[in-house]
C-alpha atoms as an extended CHARMM CRD file, in Angstrom:
* protein
*
       100  EXT
         1         1  MET       CA              2.9630000000      -21.3490000000        6.3020000000  PROA      1               0.0000000000
         2         2  ALA       CA              2.7160000000      -17.8360000000        4.8650000000  PROA      2               0.0000000000
         3         3  ARG       CA             -0.9250000000      -17.6630000000        5.9500000000  PROA      3               0.0000000000
         4         4  ALA       CA              0.0340000000      -18.6670000000        9.4960000000  PROA      4               0.0000000000
         5         5  ARG       CA              2.6840000000      -15.9270000000        9.5860000000  PROA      5               0.0000000000
         6         6  TRP       CA              0.1670000000      -13.4120000000        8.2400000000  PROA      6               0.0000000000
         7         7  LEU       CA             -2.4430000000      -14.3670000000       10.8250000000  PROA      7               0.0000000000
         8         8  GLY       CA              0.1400000000      -14.3030000000       13.5970000000  PROA      8               0.0000000000
         9         9  ARG       CA              1.2230000000      -10.8280000000       12.5780000000  PROA      9               0.0000000000
        10        10  LEU       CA             -2.2860000000       -9.5170000000       13.0390000000  PROA      10              0.0000000000
        11        11  GLN       CA             -2.8540000000      -11.0000000000       16.4600000000  PROA      11              0.0000000000
        12        12  GLY       CA             -2.3570000000       -9.0820000000       19.6180000000  PROA      12              0.0000000000
        13        13  LYS       CA             -3.8560000000       -6.2660000000       21.5880000000  PROA      13              0.0000000000
        14        14  VAL       CA             -3.6460000000       -2.8550000000       19.9850000000  PROA      14              0.0000000000
        15        15  PRO       CA             -1.8150000000       -0.3490000000       22.2040000000  PROA      15              0.0000000000
        16        16  GLU       CA             -4.2610000000        2.3590000000       23.2470000000  PROA      16              0.0000000000
        17        17  HSD       CA             -2.2230000000        5.1640000000       21.6710000000  PROA      17              0.0000000000
        18        18  LEU       CA             -2.5480000000        3.4520000000       18.2600000000  PROA      18              0.0000000000
        19        19  HSD       CA             -6.3390000000        3.0760000000       18.2760000000  PROA      19              0.0000000000
        20        20  GLY       CA             -7.9320000000        5.1220000000       15.5400000000  PROA      20              0.0000000000
        21        21  THR       CA             -4.8450000000        4.9880000000       13.3060000000  PROA      21              0.0000000000
        22        22  TYR       CA             -3.9550000000        3.2120000000       10.0840000000  PROA      22              0.0000000000
        23        23  THR       CA             -1.2690000000        1.2860000000       11.9990000000  PROA      23              0.0000000000
        24        24  ALA       CA             -3.8790000000       -0.3550000000       14.2180000000  PROA      24              0.0000000000
        25        25  VAL       CA             -5.4600000000       -1.8990000000       11.1260000000  PROA      25              0.0000000000
        26        26  SER       CA             -2.3210000000       -2.7160000000        9.1390000000  PROA      26              0.0000000000
        27        27  ARG       CA             -0.2010000000       -4.0770000000       11.9890000000  PROA      27              0.0000000000
        28        28  TYR       CA             -2.7220000000       -5.3770000000       14.4920000000  PROA      28              0.0000000000
        29        29  GLY       CA             -5.7990000000       -6.0900000000       12.3790000000  PROA      29              0.0000000000
        30        30  CYS       CA             -8.1240000000       -3.9700000000       14.4840000000  PROA      30              0.0000000000
        31        31  LEU       CA            -11.4740000000       -3.4550000000       12.7740000000  PROA      31              0.0000000000
        32        32  CYS       CA            -13.2230000000       -1.1910000000       15.2640000000  PROA      32              0.0000000000
        33        33  PRO       CA            -15.0760000000        1.7360000000       13.6340000000  PROA      33              0.0000000000
        34        34  ARG       CA            -12.4080000000        4.2850000000       14.6380000000  PROA      34              0.0000000000
        35        35  CYS       CA             -9.5910000000        2.2400000000       13.1150000000  PROA      35              0.0000000000
        36        36  ARG       CA            -11.5800000000        1.3930000000        9.9790000000  PROA      36              0.0000000000
        37        37  ASP       CA            -12.2760000000        5.1000000000        9.4230000000  PROA      37              0.0000000000
        38        38  ALA       CA             -8.5600000000        5.8750000000        9.7690000000  PROA      38              0.0000000000
        39        39  ALA       CA             -7.6520000000        3.1070000000        7.3070000000  PROA      39              0.0000000000
        40        40  GLU       CA            -10.2370000000        4.3570000000        4.8030000000  PROA      40              0.0000000000
        41        41  ALA       CA             -8.9100000000        7.9210000000        5.1110000000  PROA      41              0.0000000000
        42        42  GLU       CA             -5.3660000000        6.6590000000        4.4600000000  PROA      42              0.0000000000
        43        43  ARG       CA             -6.5210000000        4.6820000000        1.4150000000  PROA      43              0.0000000000
        44        44  GLU       CA             -8.2940000000        7.7480000000        0.0240000000  PROA      44              0.0000000000
        45        45  ARG       CA             -5.2270000000        9.9320000000        0.6660000000  PROA      45              0.0000000000
        46        46  ARG       CA             -3.0020000000        7.5420000000       -1.2850000000  PROA      46              0.0000000000
        47        47  GLN       CA             -5.5230000000        7.2620000000       -4.0910000000  PROA      47              0.0000000000
        48        48  GLU       CA             -5.8950000000       11.0570000000       -4.3630000000  PROA      48              0.0000000000
        49        49  ALA       CA             -2.1200000000       11.4890000000       -4.5260000000  PROA      49              0.0000000000
        50        50  THR       CA             -1.8680000000        9.4030000000       -7.7050000000  PROA      50              0.0000000000
        51        51  ARG       CA             -5.2810000000        9.1340000000       -9.3500000000  PROA      51              0.0000000000
        52        52  HSD       CA             -5.2060000000       12.4110000000      -11.3070000000  PROA      52              0.0000000000
        53        53  LYS       CA             -1.7340000000       11.7320000000      -12.6950000000  PROA      53              0.0000000000
        54        54  ALA       CA             -2.4590000000        8.1410000000      -13.7200000000  PROA      54              0.0000000000
        55        55  VAL       CA             -2.2770000000        8.6050000000      -17.4900000000  PROA      55              0.0000000000
        56        56  ASN       CA             -0.8460000000        5.1280000000      -18.1420000000  PROA      56              0.0000000000
        57        57  TYR       CA             -3.8390000000        3.2690000000      -16.7410000000  PROA      57              0.0000000000
        58        58  LYS       CA             -3.9470000000       -0.2910000000      -18.1450000000  PROA      58              0.0000000000
        59        59  ALA       CA             -0.9220000000        0.3840000000      -20.3750000000  PROA      59              0.0000000000
        60        60  PRO       CA              1.6570000000       -2.4240000000      -20.5600000000  PROA      60              0.0000000000
        61        61  TRP       CA              4.6290000000       -2.0740000000      -18.2210000000  PROA      61              0.0000000000
        62        62  THR       CA              7.9170000000       -1.3690000000      -19.9850000000  PROA      62              0.0000000000
        63        63  ASP       CA             11.2360000000       -2.6040000000      -18.5990000000  PROA      63              0.0000000000
        64        64  CYS       CA             12.1260000000        0.9810000000      -17.6900000000  PROA      64              0.0000000000
        65        65  ASP       CA              8.7880000000        1.4010000000      -15.8620000000  PROA      65              0.0000000000
        66        66  ILE       CA              9.3550000000       -1.7950000000      -13.9130000000  PROA      66              0.0000000000
        67        67  GLU       CA             12.8420000000       -0.6730000000      -12.9170000000  PROA      67              0.0000000000
        68        68  ILE       CA             11.5100000000        2.6260000000      -11.5510000000  PROA      68              0.0000000000
        69        69  ALA       CA              8.5700000000        0.9550000000       -9.7990000000  PROA      69              0.0000000000
        70        70  LEU       CA             10.8740000000       -1.5440000000       -8.0770000000  PROA      70              0.0000000000
        71        71  ASP       CA             13.3260000000        1.1470000000       -6.9150000000  PROA      71              0.0000000000
        72        72  ARG       CA             13.1160000000        0.8850000000       -3.1220000000  PROA      72              0.0000000000
        73        73  ASN       CA             14.6610000000        4.3490000000       -2.7320000000  PROA      73              0.0000000000
        74        74  LEU       CA             11.3090000000        5.7400000000       -3.9000000000  PROA      74              0.0000000000
        75        75  THR       CA              8.0850000000        5.4740000000       -1.9640000000  PROA      75              0.0000000000
        76        76  VAL       CA              5.1990000000        3.7990000000       -3.7500000000  PROA      76              0.0000000000
        77        77  ILE       CA              3.4990000000        7.1730000000       -4.2290000000  PROA      77              0.0000000000
        78        78  GLU       CA              6.6620000000        8.7980000000       -5.6330000000  PROA      78              0.0000000000
        79        79  ALA       CA              7.1530000000        5.9480000000       -8.0990000000  PROA      79              0.0000000000
        80        80  ALA       CA              3.5000000000        6.0790000000       -9.1390000000  PROA      80              0.0000000000
        81        81  GLN       CA              3.6600000000        9.8220000000       -9.7560000000  PROA      81              0.0000000000
        82        82  ARG       CA              6.8350000000        9.5010000000      -11.8450000000  PROA      82              0.0000000000
        83        83  LEU       CA              5.3200000000        6.7180000000      -13.9400000000  PROA      83              0.0000000000
        84        84  GLY       CA              1.8290000000        8.1280000000      -14.3680000000  PROA      84              0.0000000000
        85        85  ARG       CA              0.3840000000        5.0920000000      -12.5940000000  PROA      85              0.0000000000
        86        86  THR       CA             -1.8290000000        4.6270000000       -9.5770000000  PROA      86              0.0000000000
        87        87  HSD       CA             -0.5230000000        3.8320000000       -6.1110000000  PROA      87              0.0000000000
        88        88  SER       CA             -2.2150000000        0.4420000000       -6.1620000000  PROA      88              0.0000000000
        89        89  SER       CA             -0.7210000000       -0.5600000000       -9.5220000000  PROA      89              0.0000000000
        90        90  VAL       CA              2.8330000000        0.1360000000       -8.3180000000  PROA      90              0.0000000000
        91        91  ARG       CA              2.1260000000       -1.6860000000       -5.0650000000  PROA      91              0.0000000000
        92        92  ALA       CA              0.7660000000       -4.6840000000       -6.9970000000  PROA      92              0.0000000000
        93        93  LEU       CA              3.8430000000       -4.7420000000       -9.2400000000  PROA      93              0.0000000000
        94        94  ARG       CA              6.1570000000       -4.6400000000       -6.2140000000  PROA      94              0.0000000000
        95        95  TYR       CA              4.2180000000       -7.5230000000       -4.7250000000  PROA      95              0.0000000000
        96        96  LYS       CA              4.4780000000       -9.4830000000       -7.9710000000  PROA      96              0.0000000000
        97        97  TYR       CA              8.2670000000       -9.0320000000       -8.1050000000  PROA      97              0.0000000000
        98        98  ARG       CA              8.8770000000       -9.3160000000       -4.3550000000  PROA      98              0.0000000000
        99        99  GLU       CA             11.9550000000      -11.1730000000       -3.2130000000  PROA      99              0.0000000000
       100       100  ALA       CA             11.1750000000      -14.7420000000       -2.2520000000  PROA      100             0.0000000000
């Protein structure tokens, strides 16, 4: 069921004003070269924002760290910078503890 919802979310024609943006890939699943380049640039931007401050790479998560990472008042990048973690590690933790 979740897979069907996921596939349904990515179906549909991309509005012309969104072509060449990260949204075209994340919301509509467009994989044209322009949209892929935009998605790659967004991924690199997020990685650059947290990579140099990621001093807790592979360190175990403490309860306090988990609480900060799950704080929805913070963006993923803000939480990662506060914790000394990468953007992708905070995103993965939020996915792991997502509400069912």
